[in-house]
C-alpha positions in Angstrom: 141.9 53.0 -17.4 138.6 53.8 -19.1 138.9 50.9 -21.6 139.8 48.4 -18.8 136.7 49.5 -16.8 134.5 49.1 -19.9 135.9 45.6 -20.5 135.2 44.6 -16.9 131.6 46.0 -17.1 131.1 44.1 -20.4 132.3 40.8 -18.9 130.1 41.2 -15.8 127.1 42.0 -17.9 127.6 39.1 -20.3 128.1 36.7 -17.3 124.8 37.9 -15.8 123.0 37.3 -19.1 124.4 33.9 -20.0 120.8 32.4 -20.0 119.2 31.3 -23.3 117.9 34.1 -25.5 114.3 32.9 -25.3 114.1 33.4 -21.5 115.6 36.8 -21.9 112.6 38.1 -23.8 110.4 37.5 -20.7 112.9 39.0 -18.3 114.4 41.7 -20.4 113.1 44.5 -18.3 114.4 42.9 -15.1 117.8 42.3 -16.6 118.1 45.8 -17.7 117.1 47.1 -14.3 119.8 44.9 -12.7 122.3 46.1 -15.1 121.6 49.7 -14.4 121.7 49.2 -10.7 125.0 47.3 -11.0 126.5 49.9 -13.2 125.4 52.7 -11.0 126.9 50.9 -8.0 130.0 50.2 -9.9 130.4 53.8 -10.9 129.8 54.9 -7.3 132.5 52.6 -6.1 134.8 53.9 -8.8 134.0 57.5 -7.9 134.7 56.9 -4.3 138.0 55.1 -5.0 139.0 57.8 -7.4 138.2 60.6 -5.0 140.1 58.9 -2.2 143.1 58.4 -4.5 143.0 61.9 -5.7 142.9 63.3 -2.1 146.1 61.4 -1.4 147.9 62.3 -4.6 147.0 66.1 -4.6 145.6 66.2 -8.2 142.0 66.6 -7.3 140.9 68.5 -10.4 142.4 66.0 -12.9 140.9 62.9 -11.1 137.5 64.5 -10.9 137.5 65.1 -14.7 138.6 61.5 -15.3 135.9 60.2 -13.1 133.2 62.3 -14.8 134.4 61.0 -18.2 134.4 57.4 -16.9 130.8 57.8 -15.7 129.7 59.1 -19.0 131.4 56.2 -20.8 129.7 53.8 -18.5 126.4 55.4 -19.2 127.0 55.1 -23.0 128.0 51.4 -22.4 124.6 50.8 -20.8 122.9 52.4 -23.8 124.9 50.1 -26.0 123.7 47.1 -24.0 120.1 48.2 -24.0 120.1 48.9 -27.7 121.7 45.5 -28.5 118.8 43.6 -26.7 116.0 45.8 -28.0 113.5 43.8 -30.1 113.1 46.5 -32.7 116.9 47.1 -33.2 118.1 44.1 -35.0 119.8 46.4 -37.5 123.3 47.5 -36.6 122.7 50.8 -38.5 119.7 51.7 -36.4 121.7 50.9 -33.2 124.6 53.0 -34.4 122.3 56.0 -35.2 120.7 55.9 -31.8 124.1 55.6 -30.1 125.4 58.5 -32.1 122.4 60.7 -31.1 122.9 59.9 -27.5 126.6 60.4 -27.6 126.3 63.7 -29.5 123.7 65.0 -27.0 126.0 64.3 -24.0 129.1 65.6 -25.8 127.5 68.9 -26.8 126.4 69.6 -23.3 129.9 68.9 -22.0 131.4 71.2 -24.7 129.0 74.0 -23.8 129.8 73.8 -20.2 133.6 73.7 -20.9 133.4 76.8 -23.2 131.3 78.7 -20.6 133.8 77.9 -17.9 136.6 79.0 -20.1 134.9 82.3 -20.8 134.3 82.9 -17.1 137.9 82.1 -16.4 139.2 84.5 -19.0 136.9 87.3 -17.7 138.1 86.7 -14.2 141.8 86.8 -15.3 141.1 90.0 -17.2 139.7 91.8 -14.2 142.4 90.3 -12.1 145.1 91.8 -14.4 143.4 95.1 -14.2 143.5 95.0 -10.4 147.3 94.4 -10.7 147.9 97.8 -12.4 150.3 99.8 -10.1 148.6 102.7 -8.3 151.2 105.1 -9.4 150.2 104.6 -13.1 146.5 105.0 -12.3 147.2 108.2 -10.4 149.4 109.6 -13.1 147.8 112.6 -14.9 150.4 112.5 -17.7 149.7 109.0 -18.8 147.1 109.9 -21.4 149.4 112.7 -22.8 152.3 110.2 -23.0 150.2 107.7 -25.0 149.1 110.5 -27.4 152.7 111.5 -28.0 153.9 108.0 -28.6 150.9 107.3 -30.9 151.8 110.4 -33.1 155.5 109.8 -33.0 157.1 109.8 -36.5 159.8 107.2 -36.9 161.6 106.3 -33.7 162.9 108.1 -30.6 166.3 108.7 -32.3 165.2 109.3 -35.9 162.3 110.8 -37.9 161.7 110.7 -41.6 162.1 114.0 -43.5 159.0 116.3 -43.6 157.4 117.8 -46.7 158.5 121.4 -46.1 159.5 124.4 -48.2 162.9 125.8 -47.0 163.7 129.4 -47.7 167.1 129.6 -46.0 170.5 128.5 -47.2 172.1 125.9 -44.9 175.5 127.0 -43.4 178.5 124.9 -44.4 179.3 122.6 -41.5 181.7 119.7 -41.0 180.4 116.3 -42.1 181.1 114.7 -38.7 179.1 117.4 -36.8 176.1 117.0 -39.1 176.1 113.2 -38.9 176.5 113.4 -35.1 173.4 115.7 -35.0 171.6 113.0 -37.0 172.5 110.4 -34.3 174.7 108.6 -36.8 171.8 107.5 -38.9 170.7 108.1 -42.4 168.3 111.1 -42.6 166.1 109.3 -45.1 165.7 105.7 -43.8 167.2 105.8 -40.3 169.8 103.2 -41.0 172.6 103.3 -38.3 175.9 104.4 -39.8 179.2 103.2 -38.4 182.1 105.7 -38.1 184.2 104.2 -40.8 181.3 104.6 -43.3 180.6 108.3 -42.6 182.6 109.4 -45.7 180.4 107.4 -47.9 177.3 109.4 -47.0 175.9 111.9 -49.6 174.9 115.4 -48.8 171.5 116.9 -49.7 171.8 120.7 -50.3 168.1 121.2 -49.9 167.6 119.6 -46.5 171.2 120.1 -45.3 171.6 116.5 -44.1 173.4 113.3 -45.2 171.8 110.3 -46.7 172.9 106.7 -47.6 173.3 105.7 -51.3 169.8 104.1 -51.2 168.2 107.4 -50.4 170.5 109.6 -52.4 171.0 108.9 -56.2 173.0 112.1 -57.0 170.0 113.8 -58.5 170.6 117.5 -59.3 168.2 120.5 -59.3 168.0 124.2 -58.5 167.5 125.1 -54.9 164.6 127.6 -54.2 166.5 129.3 -51.3 169.5 130.0 -53.4 167.4 131.5 -56.2 165.4 133.7 -53.9 168.3 134.8 -51.8 171.2 135.0 -54.3 169.6 134.6 -57.7 171.7 131.4 -58.0 170.3 128.9 -60.5 173.1 126.4 -60.4 172.1 122.8 -59.8 173.1 121.0 -56.6 172.9 117.4 -55.4 169.8 116.5 -53.6 168.4 113.3 -52.1 165.5 111.4 -53.7 163.0 112.8 -51.3 164.0 116.4 -52.0 164.0 115.8 -55.8 160.4 114.4 -55.6 159.4 117.3 -53.3 160.8 120.0 -55.6 159.3 118.4 -58.7 155.8 118.4 -57.1 155.9 122.1 -56.3 157.8 123.2 -59.5 154.6 124.6 -61.1 152.9 125.9 -58.0 153.0 129.7 -57.4 154.0 129.7 -53.7 156.9 132.1 -53.7 156.1 135.7 -52.9 159.2 137.7 -53.5 158.1 140.7 -51.6 157.6 138.6 -48.4 160.7 136.4 -48.8 163.4 138.8 -50.0 162.4 142.4 -51.1 166.0 143.2 -52.2 165.9 140.5 -54.9 164.4 143.0 -57.3 167.6 145.2 -57.0 169.8 142.2 -57.6 167.9 140.7 -60.5 167.1 143.4 -63.1 165.2 141.0 -65.3 163.0 140.1 -62.4 162.3 143.8 -61.7 161.3 144.4 -65.4 158.9 141.4 -65.2 157.4 142.9 -62.0 156.7 146.2 -63.8 155.0 144.5 -66.7 153.1 142.2 -64.2 151.8 145.3 -62.4 150.6 146.8 -65.7 148.9 143.6 -66.8 147.2 143.4 -63.4 145.5 146.8 -63.9 144.7 146.4 -67.6 143.2 143.0 -67.2 140.6 144.4 -64.7 139.7 147.0 -67.3 139.4 144.5 -70.1 137.0 142.3 -68.1 134.5 145.2 -68.0 134.6 145.6 -71.8 132.4 143.4 -74.0 134.6 143.9 -77.0 137.8 142.6 -75.3 137.1 138.8 -75.6 139.9 138.2 -78.2 142.4 140.2 -76.1 141.5 138.3 -72.9 142.3 135.0 -74.7 145.9 136.1 -75.1 146.2 136.1 -71.3 145.8 132.4 -71.4 149.2 132.0 -72.8 150.7 132.5 -69.4 149.8 131.2 -65.9 146.8 133.0 -64.4 148.7 134.0 -61.2 151.1 136.2 -63.2 148.2 138.6 -64.2 146.1 138.3 -61.0 148.7 138.4 -58.1 151.7 140.7 -57.8 155.1 139.4 -56.7 153.9 135.8 -56.9 156.0 133.3 -58.8 156.6 129.6 -59.1 160.0 127.9 -59.6 159.1 127.4 -63.3 158.4 131.2 -63.7 161.7 132.1 -62.1 163.7 129.8 -64.3 161.9 131.2 -67.4 162.7 134.7 -66.3 166.3 133.8 -65.9 166.4 132.3 -69.4 164.6 135.2 -70.9 161.5 133.2 -72.1 158.8 134.9 -70.0 159.6 138.6 -70.7 158.8 138.7 -74.5 155.5 136.8 -73.9 154.3 139.2 -71.3 155.4 142.2 -73.4 153.4 141.1 -76.4 150.3 140.6 -74.3 150.7 144.1 -72.8 151.1 145.7 -76.3 147.9 144.1 -77.7 146.0 145.1 -74.5 147.1 148.8 -74.7 146.3 148.9 -78.4 142.7 147.7 -77.6 142.3 150.3 -74.8 143.4 153.2 -77.0 141.0 152.3 -79.8 138.0 151.2 -77.8 135.4 153.9 -76.9 134.1 151.9 -73.9 137.5 151.6 -72.4 138.3 155.3 -73.0 135.2 156.3 -71.2 136.4 154.6 -68.1 139.7 156.6 -67.9 140.6 159.5 -65.6 141.3 163.2 -66.2 144.0 164.9 -64.1 142.0 167.4 -61.9 145.2 169.4 -61.0 146.1 170.5 -64.5 142.7 169.9 -66.2 144.5 168.3 -69.2 142.6 166.5 -71.9 144.8 163.4 -71.6 143.0 160.2 -70.6 144.8 158.5 -67.8 144.7 154.8 -66.8 146.1 153.0 -63.7 148.3 150.8 -65.9 150.3 153.8 -67.1 152.8 153.5 -64.4 155.4 155.8 -66.0 153.2 158.8 -66.3 150.3 158.2 -63.9 150.1 158.6 -60.1 147.2 157.0 -58.3 145.7 158.2 -55.1 145.8 155.5 -52.4 142.4 156.5 -50.9 140.0 157.2 -53.8 142.1 155.4 -56.5 141.8 158.4 -58.9 144.7 158.9 -61.4 146.7 162.1 -61.9 150.0 163.1 -63.6 153.0 162.3 -61.6 154.3 165.9 -61.7 150.8 167.2 -60.8 149.8 165.1 -57.9 150.3 166.4 -54.3 149.7 164.1 -51.4 147.0 165.2 -49.1 145.4 167.6 -51.6 143.5 165.1 -53.8 140.5 167.0 -55.3 138.3 163.9 -55.3 139.1 163.1 -51.7 138.2 166.7 -50.7 134.9 166.5 -52.5 134.0 163.2 -50.8 134.9 164.6 -47.4 132.8 167.8 -48.0 129.8 165.8 -49.2 130.0 163.6 -46.1 130.1 166.6 -43.8 127.1 168.2 -45.5 125.1 165.0 -45.2 125.9 164.5 -41.5 125.2 168.2 -40.6 121.7 168.8 -39.0 119.2 170.3 -41.4 118.1 173.9 -40.7 114.4 174.2 -39.9 112.6 176.3 -42.4 
């Protein structure tokens, strides 16, 4: 339609200007004025016809856009005609450049208006969608909490990946079908749904107490911390890949306090109890050696073992427990204790820091690390012989109490 209208305009304009070119130079301005008037009248007629046609058809928006485009094309056609008859525009290149500038100016204005109208329409649609939110959701006080829960949900509603956790209890032996049903018939490692006919192919993890597919379970074997701490059982059991990685990552970490987890383990494992006794002696003697300036060589021997074994009582790692079971840790600790005791017995500075039993007034020098022969007061930390000490009658505690009473009593006026 646009091309046809342009062709008609071109024919009408050429018919009006069929006179010789020499007469056109004198009447160029008049001809251009007539052309503009005719084009404007033609575009008005077209606009009116298009608007009337669009009112009948029901597509008003589309016809208005076509009409606007047609008017712009007509305007550009007038520019082409003016430039073609301009005296200073004999070059086709100059004419094309002027035409391009005019076309670009009108086109950019049109694009800017279109983009602005699109942005306004999107904004209106956004606010319109917000107005369509049901009132029951707006008034719901639990909506924010529900969003938080879903945002922090691990896995899906029916499955969650295994957590990095230290398990200190032994899982009870249950039937395979019951455990898999508790897992919602999915692999505990990756959440893959498992059909009933493939349940027998799942592999059990003794550490997590769940079943895994063959991709998450490669029949790796390791000792289970709960079985060691509860039953002193160092046998290796099948675990999944996740459990194997977890246990390897904590193998050297001293995170197992036997006195808090299972106090009765010392009675079940005699080698562990002997290590505890040496550990207690080393704990006291190391504090004494740190105050002696001649004990540097002896303190270097403590570096042969992990520092937590000589600074924290009852604290072990999985590696320590395995070494105790194999008999590798006991000789090393015993050698360190012997060299430390030898230093204390021959060092004048260390001997000066010992205790004298105030009950029997013996000349023996007592130290806290002499567990077999020494008893230590829990209040003042003084040392006495085991057979001499009487609870509640510590001489040092009595002196401290008497001194406190004397200092708090009001002074007698002289």
